[in-house]
Structures are given as C-alpha cells and as structure tokens.
C-alpha positions as CSV (number, residue, x, y, z in Angstrom):
1,M,-41.9,-91.8,-107.2
2,K,-40.7,-94.7,-105.0
3,R,-37.2,-94.7,-103.5
4,L,-35.8,-97.7,-104.7
5,P,-33.8,-99.5,-101.9
6,P,-29.9,-99.0,-101.3
7,T,-27.9,-101.2,-102.9
8,I,-24.4,-102.6,-102.5
9,Y,-23.4,-100.5,-104.7
10,D,-24.3,-97.6,-102.9
11,V,-22.7,-98.7,-99.9
12,A,-19.4,-99.2,-101.7
13,R,-19.4,-95.8,-103.3
14,E,-20.5,-94.3,-100.0
15,A,-17.5,-95.7,-98.2
16,G,-15.1,-95.3,-100.7
17,V,-14.6,-99.0,-101.2
18,S,-15.1,-101.9,-104.1
19,I,-17.7,-104.0,-103.7
20,A,-15.6,-106.9,-103.1
21,T,-14.7,-105.2,-99.9
22,V,-18.5,-104.6,-98.6
23,S,-18.9,-108.4,-99.4
24,R,-16.1,-109.6,-97.5
25,V,-17.3,-107.3,-94.4
26,L,-20.6,-109.1,-94.4
27,N,-19.1,-112.7,-94.9
28,F,-15.5,-112.8,-94.0
29,P,-15.0,-109.6,-91.3
30,H,-11.9,-110.7,-89.9
31,R,-10.3,-110.5,-93.2
32,V,-10.9,-107.0,-93.6
33,N,-9.1,-104.4,-91.2
34,A,-10.9,-103.0,-88.3
35,S,-11.1,-99.2,-89.4
36,T,-12.6,-100.2,-93.0
37,R,-15.0,-102.6,-91.5
38,T,-16.2,-100.1,-89.2
39,E,-16.6,-97.3,-92.1
40,V,-18.5,-100.1,-94.2
41,I,-20.9,-100.7,-91.3
42,N,-21.4,-97.2,-90.7
43,V,-22.6,-96.8,-94.1
44,I,-24.5,-100.1,-94.5
45,E,-26.3,-98.9,-91.2
46,N,-26.7,-95.2,-92.1
47,L,-28.3,-96.3,-95.6
48,G,-30.2,-99.1,-94.0
49,Y,-29.2,-101.5,-96.7
50,V,-30.5,-104.9,-96.1
51,P,-28.0,-107.4,-97.6
52,K,-29.3,-110.0,-100.0
53,A,-32.8,-109.5,-100.1
54,E,-33.5,-113.3,-100.6
55,S,-31.5,-113.9,-97.9
56,R,-33.8,-111.7,-95.6
57,A,-37.0,-112.9,-97.1
58,R,-35.6,-116.0,-95.7
59,A,-34.7,-115.0,-92.6
60,L,-38.2,-113.4,-92.2
61,M,-39.5,-116.7,-92.7
62,G,-37.2,-118.4,-90.4
63,T,-33.7,-120.0,-91.3
64,R,-33.7,-122.8,-88.5
65,R,-30.0,-121.7,-88.0
66,I,-28.6,-120.9,-84.8
67,G,-25.2,-119.2,-84.4
68,V,-22.6,-119.6,-81.6
69,V,-19.7,-117.4,-81.1
70,I,-17.2,-119.3,-78.9
71,P,-13.8,-119.1,-78.1
72,F,-11.3,-122.3,-78.6
73,F,-14.0,-124.5,-79.1
74,T,-11.2,-127.4,-79.0
75,V,-11.1,-126.8,-75.0
76,P,-12.7,-129.2,-73.5
77,S,-15.1,-127.0,-71.1
78,F,-16.0,-125.2,-74.6
79,V,-16.6,-128.5,-76.3
80,Q,-18.8,-129.8,-73.7
81,R,-21.2,-126.4,-73.8
82,L,-21.8,-127.2,-77.7
83,R,-22.7,-130.5,-76.8
84,G,-24.9,-129.2,-74.4
85,I,-26.2,-126.3,-76.9
86,A,-25.7,-129.3,-80.0
87,S,-28.4,-131.8,-77.9
88,V,-31.3,-129.4,-77.6
89,L,-30.7,-127.5,-81.2
90,N,-31.1,-131.4,-82.8
91,K,-34.3,-132.5,-81.6
92,K,-35.6,-129.2,-82.7
93,D,-34.4,-129.4,-86.3
94,Y,-32.1,-126.1,-85.9
95,E,-28.5,-126.3,-87.5
96,M,-25.9,-124.8,-85.3
97,V,-23.4,-122.6,-87.0
98,V,-20.2,-122.1,-84.9
99,Y,-18.2,-119.4,-85.3
100,P,-15.1,-120.0,-83.3
101,V,-13.0,-117.0,-81.9
102,D,-9.1,-117.2,-81.9
103,S,-8.3,-113.2,-81.2
104,K,-10.4,-110.0,-80.2
105,S,-10.5,-108.9,-83.6
106,R,-11.9,-112.0,-84.8
107,S,-14.4,-111.9,-81.6
108,L,-15.3,-108.0,-82.8
109,S,-15.7,-108.5,-86.3
110,Y,-18.5,-111.4,-85.7
111,L,-19.7,-109.6,-83.0
112,E,-20.2,-106.6,-85.4
113,T,-21.8,-108.3,-88.7
114,L,-24.0,-111.0,-87.2
115,P,-26.6,-109.0,-86.2
116,M,-26.6,-108.0,-90.2
117,R,-26.4,-110.8,-91.9
118,S,-29.9,-111.9,-91.8
119,N,-28.8,-115.3,-92.0
120,L,-29.5,-116.5,-88.4
121,D,-32.6,-117.2,-86.4
122,G,-30.7,-116.7,-83.1
123,L,-27.8,-116.5,-81.5
124,I,-25.7,-117.7,-78.3
125,I,-22.5,-115.4,-77.2
126,V,-20.0,-117.9,-75.3
127,S,-17.4,-116.1,-72.8
128,Q,-17.4,-112.6,-74.8
129,V,-17.4,-109.8,-73.2
130,F,-18.0,-106.6,-75.4
131,D,-19.7,-103.0,-74.9
132,S,-22.6,-101.4,-75.4
133,S,-22.5,-100.7,-79.6
134,I,-22.6,-104.0,-79.7
135,S,-25.7,-104.5,-77.4
136,K,-27.3,-101.8,-79.5
137,R,-26.7,-103.3,-83.0
138,L,-28.3,-107.0,-81.7
139,L,-31.1,-105.1,-80.7
140,E,-31.3,-103.0,-83.0
141,N,-31.3,-105.5,-85.7
142,K,-33.9,-108.0,-83.6
143,L,-31.3,-110.9,-83.2
144,E,-32.4,-113.1,-80.4
145,T,-29.5,-113.3,-78.2
146,V,-28.5,-115.3,-74.9
147,L,-25.4,-115.0,-73.4
148,I,-23.0,-117.7,-71.3
149,E,-20.4,-116.2,-68.7
150,H,-21.0,-112.7,-69.7
151,Y,-23.6,-110.3,-68.0
152,D,-25.8,-107.9,-69.8
153,P,-29.0,-106.7,-68.8
154,N,-30.3,-106.2,-72.0
155,F,-30.3,-109.9,-72.7
156,T,-31.0,-113.3,-71.1
157,T,-27.8,-114.5,-69.3
158,L,-26.2,-117.3,-67.7
159,V,-23.4,-117.0,-65.6
160,I,-21.2,-118.4,-62.2
161,N,-20.2,-117.1,-59.7
162,D,-16.0,-117.7,-60.0
163,E,-15.2,-115.5,-56.4
164,W,-17.4,-118.0,-54.4
165,G,-16.2,-121.5,-56.4
166,G,-12.5,-120.0,-55.2
167,E,-14.1,-119.6,-51.7
168,M,-15.5,-123.2,-51.9
169,A,-12.2,-124.9,-53.0
170,T,-9.7,-123.0,-50.5
171,R,-12.4,-124.1,-47.8
172,F,-12.4,-127.4,-48.8
173,L,-8.8,-127.8,-48.5
174,L,-8.9,-126.2,-44.6
175,E,-11.7,-128.5,-43.7
176,K,-9.5,-131.5,-45.3
177,G,-6.8,-130.3,-42.4
178,Y,-4.1,-128.9,-45.1
179,Q,-1.8,-126.6,-43.6
180,R,0.1,-125.3,-46.6
181,I,-2.2,-124.1,-49.7
182,A,-1.3,-122.5,-52.9
183,F,-2.8,-121.5,-56.0
184,V,-2.0,-121.7,-59.8
185,G,-3.9,-120.1,-62.2
186,G,-3.9,-120.8,-65.9
187,Q,-1.4,-121.5,-68.5
188,E,-1.2,-118.2,-70.6
189,Q,-3.5,-114.3,-69.7
190,P,-6.1,-114.7,-72.1
191,V,-6.3,-111.4,-74.2
192,F,-9.6,-111.8,-75.1
193,G,-13.1,-112.5,-73.4
194,V,-14.0,-113.7,-70.4
195,D,-11.2,-114.6,-67.7
196,P,-12.4,-116.2,-64.4
197,I,-9.1,-116.7,-63.3
198,I,-8.7,-113.6,-61.2
199,K,-12.1,-114.0,-59.6
200,R,-11.2,-117.7,-58.3
201,M,-8.2,-116.6,-57.1
202,T,-10.0,-113.6,-55.3
203,G,-12.0,-116.1,-53.5
204,Y,-8.8,-118.0,-52.6
205,Q,-7.4,-114.7,-51.3
206,K,-10.5,-114.0,-49.5
207,V,-10.2,-117.3,-47.6
208,L,-6.9,-116.4,-46.3
209,Q,-7.8,-113.3,-45.4
210,Q,-10.9,-114.5,-43.0
211,E,-8.7,-117.5,-41.7
212,G,-5.5,-114.9,-40.7
213,L,-3.4,-117.2,-43.3
214,S,-0.5,-116.1,-44.6
215,F,1.9,-117.7,-47.2
216,P,5.3,-116.7,-48.8
217,P,4.0,-114.8,-52.3
218,D,5.1,-117.5,-54.6
219,Y,2.1,-119.4,-53.1
220,I,0.4,-117.6,-55.4
221,N,0.5,-117.9,-59.0
222,E,-2.5,-116.0,-61.3
223,Y,-0.7,-117.8,-64.3
224,A,1.8,-120.5,-64.2
225,L,3.3,-121.3,-68.0
226,S,5.4,-124.0,-66.7
227,P,3.6,-126.3,-64.2
228,N,7.0,-128.4,-63.6
229,E,8.7,-125.2,-62.9
230,V,5.7,-123.7,-60.1
231,L,6.0,-127.2,-58.6
232,K,9.1,-127.6,-58.0
233,K,9.1,-123.8,-56.4
234,L,5.8,-125.0,-53.8
235,I,7.4,-127.7,-52.7
236,S,10.7,-126.5,-52.0
237,H,8.8,-124.7,-49.3
238,G,7.6,-128.3,-47.8
239,L,5.5,-131.1,-47.9
240,P,2.9,-131.9,-47.5
241,L,0.9,-129.3,-49.6
242,A,-2.1,-128.4,-51.3
243,I,-2.7,-126.7,-54.9
244,F,-6.0,-125.2,-55.9
245,A,-5.8,-125.1,-59.5
246,A,-7.8,-122.4,-61.2
247,T,-8.6,-125.0,-63.9
248,D,-9.2,-128.5,-64.7
249,L,-6.6,-128.8,-67.4
250,Q,-3.7,-127.1,-65.5
251,A,-4.6,-129.0,-62.1
252,I,-4.4,-132.4,-64.7
253,A,-0.4,-130.7,-65.5
254,L,0.1,-130.5,-62.0
255,I,-1.1,-134.2,-61.5
256,R,1.5,-135.1,-64.5
257,E,4.4,-133.4,-62.9
258,S,3.6,-134.6,-59.3
259,R,4.1,-138.4,-60.9
260,I,7.2,-137.4,-62.5
261,L,8.8,-135.8,-59.5
262,G,7.9,-139.2,-57.1
263,L,5.2,-137.4,-55.2
264,R,2.3,-139.0,-53.9
265,I,-1.5,-138.0,-54.4
266,P,-2.7,-137.1,-51.8
267,Q,-0.6,-138.0,-49.2
268,D,2.5,-135.5,-50.4
269,I,0.3,-133.0,-52.4
270,A,-3.5,-132.5,-52.7
271,I,-4.6,-131.2,-56.0
272,I,-8.3,-129.6,-56.2
273,G,-9.4,-128.2,-59.6
274,F,-12.7,-126.3,-61.3
275,D,-14.9,-127.0,-64.0
276,N,-15.0,-131.1,-63.9
277,I,-14.4,-132.0,-67.6
278,D,-15.0,-134.9,-68.7
279,M,-11.8,-136.3,-68.1
280,A,-11.4,-134.9,-64.3
281,E,-13.2,-138.2,-63.7
282,Y,-10.0,-140.1,-65.5
283,F,-7.6,-138.6,-63.3
284,G,-9.8,-139.4,-60.3
285,L,-9.7,-135.1,-59.7
286,T,-11.4,-133.7,-56.9
287,T,-12.7,-130.5,-58.5
288,V,-15.5,-127.8,-58.4
289,H,-18.2,-128.6,-61.0
290,Q,-19.8,-126.6,-62.7
291,P,-22.9,-127.4,-65.2
292,L,-21.0,-126.7,-68.5
293,D,-23.4,-129.5,-70.6
294,E,-26.3,-128.0,-68.6
295,S,-25.6,-124.3,-69.8
296,G,-25.5,-125.2,-73.2
297,R,-28.7,-126.8,-72.8
298,I,-30.4,-124.4,-70.6
299,A,-29.0,-121.1,-73.2
300,A,-30.6,-122.9,-76.2
301,T,-33.9,-124.0,-74.4
302,L,-34.1,-120.1,-73.6
303,L,-33.1,-119.1,-76.9
304,L,-35.7,-121.1,-78.8
305,S,-38.2,-120.0,-76.0
306,R,-37.9,-116.9,-76.9
307,L,-38.3,-117.4,-80.7
308,T,-41.3,-118.5,-79.8
309,N,-42.7,-115.9,-77.5
310,A,-40.1,-112.9,-78.2
311,T,-42.2,-110.5,-75.3
312,Q,-41.1,-112.8,-72.6
313,S,-38.2,-111.4,-70.0
314,N,-35.1,-111.8,-69.8
315,Q,-33.4,-113.7,-67.5
316,H,-30.1,-113.8,-65.3
317,I,-29.6,-117.0,-64.0
318,E,-26.7,-117.7,-62.0
319,L,-25.8,-121.6,-61.9
320,P,-24.7,-123.5,-59.1
321,L,-21.5,-124.7,-58.3
322,K,-20.3,-127.8,-56.2
323,I,-17.3,-130.1,-55.4
324,I,-17.0,-133.2,-56.5
325,Q,-14.5,-135.2,-54.3
326,R,-12.2,-138.0,-56.0
327,E,-9.1,-139.2,-55.1
328,T,-6.2,-136.2,-55.7
329,A,-7.6,-134.5,-52.3
C-alpha cells in the first residue's frame, strides 16, 4: 500500500502542538518562540512534510518571486541596495518580497523557515550573519541564494573590504595635511547582522600605527551615541581637527553639530564619511564610496542567472571602494 505524504496534522501531532502553531511557524515564524519553532521545523524535516501541495506545484513551475531578507530597510544605505535589486527584478517581471529584520530572533526565524515555504524562486540575504545549519537548510531545500556583506563559500557572495576602506579614509586625511585625526563610529552597536564599524576602525588604527602616530584615547570612539558630546570632547584637544566617521549618517550628524558650535568646515574641522549615500552629495560630504545600488543590481543579476543555469559556479566578488572628494575635507 502506497504511503500517504505527511500532512500538517501529522506534524502537529508529532511536535505536540496545534495545527495553528504549525501554520504560524511556516507563515509568521517570528510570532512563535524559538524552542517551539525549532521543534516544529525539525519535525517537518524529519517527516518530509511539504507545506501546501499547490504552493509546491507552483514553485516547481516558478513563482517569479524573489525574497530579500534585509535589516532596517528604511536606512538609506539599505534603501539603495533595494533600489538596485528592484531595478533588475522589475525588468525581468519578478516580484520582490521584502522580509525586514529588526532583531536577531526575527532574522533567524526568516532564515529557518523561508527555505521550506516553497513560495520563492530565490533569495537575497543582505547583511545577515548565520551559521552552517542555515546554510545546510538553504542548500537542502534548493533555494538559490546570493549574499551581500556576508561571506559563505556555499553561495555567491558580494562583499567590500571595510578595513581597507578605513585605511583609505585615514590616509586621505593624512595626505591632506591633517595632524589630528579622530574616529567616530556608529550611534549604537548593532545587536545582530553584519557590523562593519569595528573593521573600519581597525583600518584607521592600522594607518596610525604604520605612521607612528599617537592620539589621546578619546580620539577613538567605536560608538558615539551623542554626536554633540563626542564633538565637544574632541575639539577640547585643539583645532584644526579631522574626523573619520564610519558612516555617512554619523558624518552628517557631526556636520550639523559642528555648525551649531560655530565651527568652520573644513577649516576648523574636516569630516569624511563612509558609504556615499544619496544625501552625501547634498551635504557636500567627502566620503568613501561603496557601490550600494550596484551591489543590489549585481546580486539580483547573478541570482537570476543561477536560476537559469544552476550548474554555474558560485562567485565571490569584492566590490571596489573609492574616495569621493567634496567640500567637507
């Protein structure tokens, strides 16, 4: 007698939960506590349960839907990545489905369950760190995936060298003749996802060491919750001063505070940022340009190419950085 495929009722019974809970795990995983979600996912995999047979059939024909797991999608740099992704998908008549991440648990819930839903042709994961168990799940469920800002040898990846970018910014300021150079990181330390601040700071420190430069300890601010306070602290050591801000948003905050304090830019204080977001040009901000829109376009293009030919080798691309000189330094 032919064995019937497992159903949602089988999963619920085996996991000791209601079918409503199984449904929530598959459709709203962030609403289920981590231990229950993990138990249900393990049962689904052990039983070989395929959620929604009709959805699976549709998936085999191609859903023309690409998922994007991305943090803080209202932050300018992530908006620009999404813009790049959308520009490619729209031309190819693919729907972009955004899964916004605002916590480590939500990131994990998406990465655990999206491969099993069978309602996406492919996935782009932006600035999320995950372990080998997630890699294994993506591969076993054959969900084509491209990563931005996180390296995993199992997938096509796009990254930048944040440490080198920190070196570039610091050397630029040195070559401009600035003798005092401070580092100001983000306004708060990320609790999940990729954190480039420490790498950019390492590049800054590397150049200082190579040049035999030594500054007061409070010249190095890995995180600066209050731009006003950190700026007052730095200028107390004397002017002129140069600041390498690890993000354009922090650089723009420092520009604003400098003007409030009556400081001339760049005569009294020079500022260089990192990212080259759209508004950087409006503020005349000198910055380290990383290809934000381009990274989205490249990721989407490579993903669609792999959907056409899954035998293609994974590509690991380091995107170039360059200094964009404007009025602030």
